[in-house]
C-alpha positions as CSV (number, residue, x, y, z in Angstrom):
1,M,2.6,-27.9,-103.4
2,S,1.7,-27.1,-106.9
3,K,-1.0,-29.8,-107.0
4,A,-2.7,-28.4,-104.0
5,S,-3.1,-25.0,-105.8
6,R,-4.6,-26.8,-108.7
7,V,-7.2,-28.9,-106.8
8,P,-9.7,-27.0,-104.7
9,M,-9.9,-29.9,-102.2
10,L,-6.2,-29.9,-101.6
11,A,-5.7,-26.0,-101.5
12,P,-5.9,-25.9,-97.7
13,F,-2.8,-28.3,-97.4
14,G,-0.7,-25.6,-99.0
15,Q,-0.7,-24.1,-95.5
16,R,2.0,-25.9,-93.4
17,S,0.0,-25.6,-90.0
18,F,-3.0,-27.5,-91.7
19,R,-0.9,-30.2,-92.9
20,F,-0.3,-30.9,-89.3
21,Q,-3.6,-29.9,-87.6
22,W,-5.7,-32.0,-90.0
23,P,-4.0,-35.5,-89.1
24,S,-3.9,-34.4,-85.4
25,D,-7.7,-33.7,-85.4
26,L,-8.4,-36.9,-87.5
27,T,-6.6,-39.0,-84.9
28,T,-8.4,-37.3,-82.0
29,S,-11.9,-37.9,-83.5
30,W,-10.9,-41.4,-84.4
31,A,-10.0,-41.9,-80.7
32,F,-13.3,-40.1,-79.6
33,E,-15.3,-42.4,-81.8
34,M,-13.8,-45.8,-80.6
35,E,-14.1,-44.9,-77.0
36,T,-17.6,-43.8,-77.2
37,L,-18.9,-46.9,-78.9
38,I,-16.8,-49.1,-76.6
39,L,-18.1,-47.5,-73.5
40,S,-21.4,-47.3,-74.5
41,W,-21.9,-50.8,-75.4
42,Y,-20.2,-51.5,-72.0
43,V,-22.6,-49.4,-70.1
44,L,-25.8,-50.9,-71.9
45,S,-24.6,-54.3,-71.4
46,E,-23.8,-53.9,-67.7
47,S,-26.8,-51.9,-66.8
48,G,-29.3,-53.3,-69.4
49,S,-30.9,-49.8,-69.1
50,V,-31.6,-47.1,-71.8
51,V,-31.9,-44.5,-69.0
52,W,-28.4,-45.2,-67.8
53,L,-27.2,-45.1,-71.5
54,T,-28.3,-41.6,-71.9
55,I,-27.2,-40.3,-68.7
56,F,-23.7,-41.8,-69.8
57,A,-24.0,-40.2,-73.1
58,A,-25.0,-37.0,-71.5
59,L,-22.0,-36.9,-69.1
60,Q,-19.6,-36.5,-72.0
61,F,-21.1,-33.1,-72.8
62,V,-21.3,-31.4,-69.4
63,G,-18.2,-29.4,-70.4
64,T,-20.4,-27.4,-72.9
65,L,-21.3,-25.2,-70.0
66,V,-17.6,-24.0,-69.6
67,S,-17.0,-23.8,-73.2
68,P,-17.2,-20.2,-73.6
69,M,-14.6,-19.8,-70.9
70,V,-12.4,-22.1,-72.8
71,G,-13.0,-19.8,-75.9
72,V,-12.0,-16.8,-73.9
73,M,-8.8,-18.7,-72.9
74,G,-8.0,-19.5,-76.4
75,D,-8.2,-15.9,-77.3
76,R,-6.0,-15.0,-74.4
77,I,-3.3,-17.6,-74.6
78,G,-3.7,-19.1,-78.1
79,H,-6.0,-21.7,-79.4
80,R,-3.1,-24.2,-80.1
81,R,-2.0,-24.1,-76.5
82,V,-5.6,-24.8,-75.3
83,L,-5.9,-27.8,-77.7
84,V,-2.6,-29.1,-76.6
85,A,-3.6,-29.2,-72.8
86,M,-6.9,-30.7,-73.9
87,R,-5.5,-33.3,-75.8
88,A,-3.0,-34.4,-73.1
89,T,-5.9,-34.7,-70.7
90,Y,-7.5,-37.3,-73.2
91,L,-4.3,-39.3,-73.1
92,V,-4.3,-39.4,-69.3
93,L,-7.9,-40.5,-69.1
94,A,-7.6,-43.1,-71.8
95,S,-4.5,-44.6,-70.2
96,T,-6.2,-44.8,-66.8
97,L,-9.3,-46.7,-68.3
98,A,-6.8,-49.0,-70.3
99,A,-4.8,-49.9,-67.2
100,M,-8.0,-50.6,-65.1
101,A,-9.4,-52.8,-68.0
102,L,-6.2,-54.8,-68.2
103,T,-5.9,-55.4,-64.6
104,G,-9.7,-56.5,-64.3
105,T,-10.5,-53.5,-62.0
106,L,-12.8,-51.6,-64.5
107,G,-16.5,-51.1,-63.5
108,I,-19.3,-49.0,-64.3
109,V,-18.6,-46.6,-61.5
110,A,-15.2,-45.9,-63.1
111,V,-16.6,-45.5,-66.7
112,F,-19.0,-42.8,-65.4
113,C,-16.3,-41.0,-63.5
114,V,-13.9,-41.0,-66.6
115,A,-16.9,-39.9,-68.9
116,T,-17.6,-36.8,-66.4
117,L,-13.9,-35.9,-66.5
118,S,-13.4,-36.2,-70.2
119,G,-16.8,-34.4,-70.7
120,L,-15.5,-31.4,-69.0
121,V,-12.9,-30.9,-71.9
122,R,-14.0,-32.9,-75.0
123,P,-17.0,-30.6,-76.1
124,S,-14.6,-27.6,-76.5
125,D,-12.2,-29.4,-78.9
126,M,-14.3,-28.8,-82.1
127,G,-14.6,-25.1,-81.2
128,M,-11.0,-24.5,-80.7
129,R,-9.8,-26.5,-83.8
130,N,-12.3,-24.5,-85.9
131,A,-11.1,-21.3,-84.4
132,L,-7.4,-22.1,-85.0
133,I,-8.3,-23.0,-88.6
134,G,-10.0,-19.6,-88.8
135,A,-6.9,-17.8,-87.5
136,T,-4.5,-19.5,-89.8
137,M,-6.5,-20.1,-92.9
138,P,-6.8,-17.4,-95.8
139,P,-10.3,-16.5,-95.9
140,A,-10.6,-17.6,-99.6
141,L,-9.7,-21.2,-98.6
142,L,-12.0,-21.2,-95.6
143,M,-14.9,-23.1,-96.8
144,G,-12.7,-25.7,-98.4
145,A,-10.8,-26.1,-95.2
146,M,-13.7,-26.5,-93.1
147,G,-15.0,-29.1,-95.5
148,V,-11.7,-30.8,-95.2
149,E,-11.7,-30.6,-91.6
150,R,-15.2,-32.0,-91.4
151,T,-14.0,-35.0,-93.2
152,S,-11.5,-35.7,-90.2
153,A,-14.4,-36.1,-88.0
154,D,-16.4,-38.1,-90.5
155,A,-13.7,-40.5,-91.6
156,A,-12.9,-41.0,-88.0
157,R,-16.5,-41.9,-87.1
158,V,-16.5,-44.6,-90.0
159,A,-13.0,-45.9,-88.8
160,G,-13.6,-45.5,-85.2
161,A,-17.3,-47.2,-85.3
162,L,-15.7,-50.2,-87.3
163,T,-12.6,-50.7,-85.4
164,G,-13.8,-49.8,-81.8
165,A,-16.5,-52.5,-82.3
166,A,-14.3,-55.0,-84.0
167,L,-11.3,-54.6,-81.6
168,A,-13.6,-54.9,-78.3
169,A,-15.2,-58.0,-79.7
170,W,-11.9,-59.5,-80.8
171,I,-9.3,-58.6,-78.1
172,G,-11.3,-57.1,-75.4
173,I,-11.9,-53.9,-73.9
174,G,-8.4,-53.5,-72.2
175,P,-6.1,-53.8,-75.5
176,A,-8.9,-51.8,-77.5
177,Y,-8.3,-49.0,-75.0
178,V,-4.7,-49.3,-75.4
179,A,-5.2,-48.3,-79.2
180,V,-7.3,-45.3,-78.0
181,A,-4.6,-44.1,-75.9
182,G,-2.0,-44.6,-78.7
183,L,-4.3,-42.4,-80.9
184,Y,-4.3,-39.6,-78.4
185,L,-0.6,-39.7,-78.2
186,V,-0.3,-39.4,-81.9
187,S,-2.6,-36.4,-82.1
188,L,-0.7,-34.7,-79.3
189,L,2.8,-35.2,-81.0
190,L,1.3,-33.8,-84.4
191,M,0.3,-30.6,-82.6
192,R,3.9,-29.7,-82.4
193,G,3.8,-28.6,-86.2
194,V,0.8,-26.5,-85.8
195,Q,0.9,-22.7,-86.0
196,E,-0.1,-20.7,-83.0
197,S,-3.1,-18.0,-83.3
198,Q,-2.5,-14.6,-82.1
199,P,-3.3,-14.3,-78.5
200,N,-5.0,-11.2,-77.3
201,G,-3.4,-11.5,-73.7
202,G,-5.4,-9.1,-71.1
203,A,-5.7,-8.9,-67.5
204,R,-5.9,-12.0,-65.5
205,S,-8.4,-11.2,-63.0
206,I,-11.8,-13.0,-63.0
207,A,-13.7,-9.9,-63.6
208,A,-11.6,-9.1,-66.6
209,I,-12.3,-12.7,-68.1
210,G,-16.2,-12.1,-67.3
211,R,-16.0,-9.0,-69.2
212,E,-14.3,-10.4,-72.2
213,L,-17.0,-13.3,-72.2
214,A,-19.8,-10.7,-71.8
215,E,-18.2,-8.9,-75.0
216,G,-18.4,-12.1,-76.8
217,V,-22.1,-12.5,-75.9
218,A,-22.9,-8.9,-76.8
219,H,-21.2,-9.4,-80.1
220,V,-23.5,-12.5,-80.9
221,R,-26.5,-10.7,-79.9
222,A,-25.7,-7.7,-82.1
223,T,-24.9,-10.0,-85.1
224,P,-28.4,-11.6,-86.4
225,P,-26.6,-14.3,-88.5
226,L,-24.7,-15.4,-85.5
227,T,-27.8,-15.5,-83.4
228,A,-29.6,-17.5,-85.9
229,A,-26.6,-20.0,-86.4
230,L,-26.2,-20.6,-82.8
231,L,-29.9,-21.4,-82.6
232,V,-29.7,-24.0,-85.4
233,A,-26.7,-25.6,-83.7
234,F,-28.7,-25.8,-80.5
235,L,-31.6,-27.5,-82.4
236,A,-29.4,-29.9,-84.2
237,N,-27.7,-31.1,-81.0
238,A,-30.9,-31.3,-78.8
239,L,-33.1,-32.9,-81.4
240,A,-31.3,-34.5,-84.0
241,Y,-27.9,-35.9,-82.9
242,P,-29.5,-37.9,-80.0
243,L,-31.2,-40.0,-82.7
244,T,-28.1,-40.8,-84.5
245,G,-25.6,-40.8,-81.7
246,G,-26.2,-41.7,-78.0
247,L,-29.4,-43.5,-78.9
248,L,-27.9,-45.7,-81.7
249,P,-27.0,-48.5,-79.2
250,Y,-30.6,-48.9,-78.0
251,V,-31.7,-48.8,-81.6
252,A,-29.4,-51.6,-82.5
253,R,-30.1,-53.9,-79.7
254,D,-33.8,-53.3,-78.8
255,V,-35.2,-52.1,-82.1
256,Y,-33.2,-54.1,-84.6
257,G,-32.0,-56.8,-82.4
258,I,-28.4,-56.7,-83.6
259,S,-25.1,-57.0,-82.0
260,E,-22.2,-54.5,-81.3
261,T,-20.7,-55.2,-84.5
262,G,-24.2,-54.2,-86.1
263,L,-24.0,-51.0,-83.9
264,G,-20.8,-50.2,-85.5
265,S,-22.5,-50.7,-89.1
266,L,-25.2,-48.1,-88.3
267,V,-22.8,-45.6,-86.7
268,A,-20.5,-46.1,-89.8
269,S,-23.5,-45.7,-92.1
270,F,-24.2,-42.2,-90.9
271,A,-20.6,-41.2,-90.9
272,A,-19.9,-42.5,-94.5
273,G,-22.8,-40.4,-95.8
274,A,-21.5,-37.4,-93.7
275,L,-17.9,-38.2,-95.1
276,V,-19.3,-37.8,-98.8
277,G,-21.0,-34.8,-98.0
278,S,-17.8,-33.2,-96.4
279,I,-15.9,-34.3,-99.5
280,I,-18.2,-32.5,-102.0
281,L,-18.2,-29.3,-99.7
282,S,-14.5,-29.3,-99.5
283,A,-14.2,-29.5,-103.3
284,Q,-17.1,-27.3,-104.4
285,G,-18.1,-25.5,-101.2
286,G,-16.8,-22.1,-102.2
287,R,-19.6,-22.0,-104.7
288,L,-22.3,-22.5,-102.0
289,P,-23.8,-19.5,-100.1
290,P,-23.3,-20.7,-96.4
291,A,-26.8,-19.3,-94.8
292,R,-28.8,-20.6,-97.6
293,T,-27.2,-23.8,-97.7
294,L,-27.4,-24.2,-94.0
295,L,-31.4,-23.7,-94.1
296,F,-31.8,-26.2,-96.9
297,G,-29.6,-28.9,-95.3
298,S,-31.1,-28.6,-91.9
299,T,-34.7,-29.0,-93.4
300,I,-33.7,-32.1,-95.4
301,W,-31.8,-33.5,-92.5
302,F,-34.6,-33.3,-89.8
303,A,-37.1,-34.6,-92.6
304,L,-34.8,-37.7,-93.1
305,L,-34.8,-38.1,-89.4
306,M,-38.4,-38.5,-89.2
307,V,-38.2,-41.3,-91.7
308,F,-35.5,-42.9,-89.6
309,A,-37.5,-42.9,-86.5
310,V,-40.3,-45.3,-87.9
311,V,-38.0,-47.5,-90.0
312,A,-37.9,-51.1,-88.3
313,T,-35.2,-53.0,-90.3
314,P,-31.3,-52.4,-90.0
315,G,-30.7,-52.6,-93.6
316,T,-33.3,-49.7,-94.4
317,G,-32.2,-47.8,-91.3
318,M,-28.5,-47.9,-92.6
319,I,-29.6,-46.5,-95.9
320,V,-31.6,-43.7,-94.1
321,L,-28.8,-42.9,-91.8
322,A,-26.4,-42.5,-94.7
323,L,-28.6,-40.2,-96.2
324,A,-29.2,-38.3,-93.2
325,G,-25.4,-37.9,-92.6
326,F,-24.9,-36.6,-96.3
327,V,-27.2,-33.8,-95.7
328,Q,-26.2,-33.0,-92.2
329,S,-22.8,-31.9,-93.7
330,F,-24.7,-29.4,-95.9
331,C,-26.0,-28.0,-92.3
332,M,-23.0,-28.1,-90.1
333,V,-20.2,-27.2,-92.3
334,P,-21.9,-24.0,-93.8
335,L,-22.9,-23.3,-90.1
336,A,-19.3,-23.3,-89.0
337,V,-18.1,-21.2,-92.1
338,L,-20.8,-18.6,-91.5
339,I,-19.7,-18.2,-87.9
340,L,-16.2,-17.8,-88.7
341,R,-16.6,-15.4,-91.6
342,V,-19.3,-13.0,-89.8
343,S,-17.5,-13.0,-86.5
344,H,-15.0,-10.2,-85.7
345,E,-11.5,-11.7,-85.6
346,R,-11.1,-10.4,-82.0
347,F,-13.9,-12.5,-80.8
348,R,-13.5,-15.6,-82.8
349,G,-12.6,-17.8,-79.9
350,R,-15.3,-16.6,-77.6
351,V,-17.9,-16.9,-80.3
352,M,-16.7,-20.6,-81.0
353,G,-17.1,-21.1,-77.3
354,L,-20.6,-20.1,-77.3
355,R,-21.2,-22.1,-80.5
356,M,-20.0,-25.2,-78.5
357,L,-22.3,-24.1,-75.4
358,A,-25.1,-25.0,-78.0
359,V,-23.8,-28.6,-77.8
360,Y,-25.4,-28.4,-74.2
361,G,-28.6,-29.1,-76.1
362,L,-27.2,-32.8,-76.7
363,P,-27.2,-34.0,-73.0
364,V,-30.4,-32.2,-72.4
365,G,-32.0,-34.0,-75.4
366,L,-30.4,-37.4,-74.4
367,I,-31.7,-37.2,-70.9
368,A,-35.1,-36.4,-71.9
369,A,-35.2,-39.1,-74.4
370,G,-34.5,-42.0,-72.1
371,P,-37.7,-41.6,-70.1
372,L,-39.7,-40.8,-73.2
373,I,-38.5,-43.9,-75.0
374,A,-39.4,-45.9,-72.0
375,W,-43.0,-44.3,-72.0
376,V,-44.0,-44.1,-75.7
377,G,-41.2,-45.9,-77.6
378,F,-38.5,-44.8,-80.0
379,A,-40.6,-44.3,-83.1
380,A,-42.7,-41.8,-81.3
381,T,-40.0,-40.1,-79.5
382,G,-38.0,-39.8,-82.8
383,L,-40.8,-38.4,-84.6
384,A,-41.4,-35.8,-81.9
385,Y,-37.9,-34.6,-81.8
386,A,-37.1,-34.3,-85.6
387,G,-40.7,-32.8,-86.1
388,A,-39.9,-30.1,-83.4
389,A,-36.5,-29.4,-85.0
390,L,-38.0,-28.9,-88.4
391,A,-40.8,-26.5,-87.1
392,C,-38.1,-24.5,-85.3
393,T,-35.8,-24.3,-88.2
394,A,-38.7,-22.8,-90.4
395,A,-39.4,-20.3,-87.6
396,I,-35.7,-19.3,-87.4
397,A,-35.6,-18.9,-91.3
398,W,-38.6,-16.6,-91.1
399,R,-37.4,-14.6,-88.3
400,W,-34.2,-13.8,-89.6
401,R,-34.9,-14.0,-93.2
402,A,-33.6,-10.7,-94.2
403,H,-30.1,-11.7,-92.8
404,L,-30.1,-15.4,-94.0
405,W,-31.9,-15.4,-97.4
406,P,-30.5,-12.5,-99.7
407,A,-27.7,-13.6,-101.9
408,D,-25.7,-10.3,-101.1
409,A,-26.1,-10.8,-97.4
410,P,-22.7,-11.1,-95.4
411,A,-23.9,-14.6,-94.2
412,N,-23.9,-15.7,-97.9
413,A,-20.8,-14.2,-99.0
414,L,-18.7,-16.3,-101.4
415,N,-14.9,-16.3,-101.2
416,R,-13.4,-18.0,-104.0
417,P,-9.6,-18.6,-104.2
């Protein structure tokens, strides 16, 4: 692994556990993106309604409400064990949908039911994988590792968007879903080589679990950088990601007038930009102060989304999406690094669970966007969402400026290998 030690981007792969976790996370994210695109287009085609599309997208995040409890379980029994159980669940659900599609029994009700069940589990996946990296990665390699980890989601979004749309159009939803289930199986097998985090154990009573969760909440409230970071995470999910995620099928069909293949290109544009940003962060991220980078990245990201809201042609939209994807990496990766560095090791799983609770903003934003778009149109809704996110970010930066801006603040600590 001498090459890994010389190349900053490859340094995290010097850890055996990471060499297994990264491809496992990559295949999981790839499957996520494929099935989200396949089912989103299916729901929009079957219902013809943007409201039903936003409800479907929101159902995939209902589990954010239980993410803090999943974080507690990760701290108690080990983050790897929790991830294995979650990925086994994805495999069972995807296999069920594949069987229904292949036998001609798939319907929109079944899609909504499976989306609800998957949504109970999926939102906690990112938090658990980040917590596991934080527990197994040396601090000096953390920014690089988180940048590389982010590339798994970004690369998977590019591949998932293109392959999901192409496979569904070419061979149909049934065989495409067999491929999704196959990816989940590979991810589950790879988890066998991942190192387990050190579990805390503890009493098994509900009261004891509740106390542990309350301790995690108190830790966040007593640590201003964590409070600010979780608020930015909520803003990003409630007001930014709906525009570049759950609403893209509507933008593709009703704003740009393009097919599901064009939708795949839109999704891939955002993800390709994010992938480039993640690669740069994995190579050079150790030189960037997390909190400052987070503030700059979120400000530019939300401003670009205001531009995207009023773009009327798919070509220009793809360019703006690529730029927005690039910049959002400089928001979300430093945000994760800030949380992992500032959080006490004992509370890492619980804090990451609370971080994933911020994802609850996404279903809220999606559900609110449906009626708004039907009333005032996508452009006005997008401008309102991105403008509100920009204003709130400025307020957060001002309120916690003493903890987020000074170069010597813990939230801006630089750990170089």
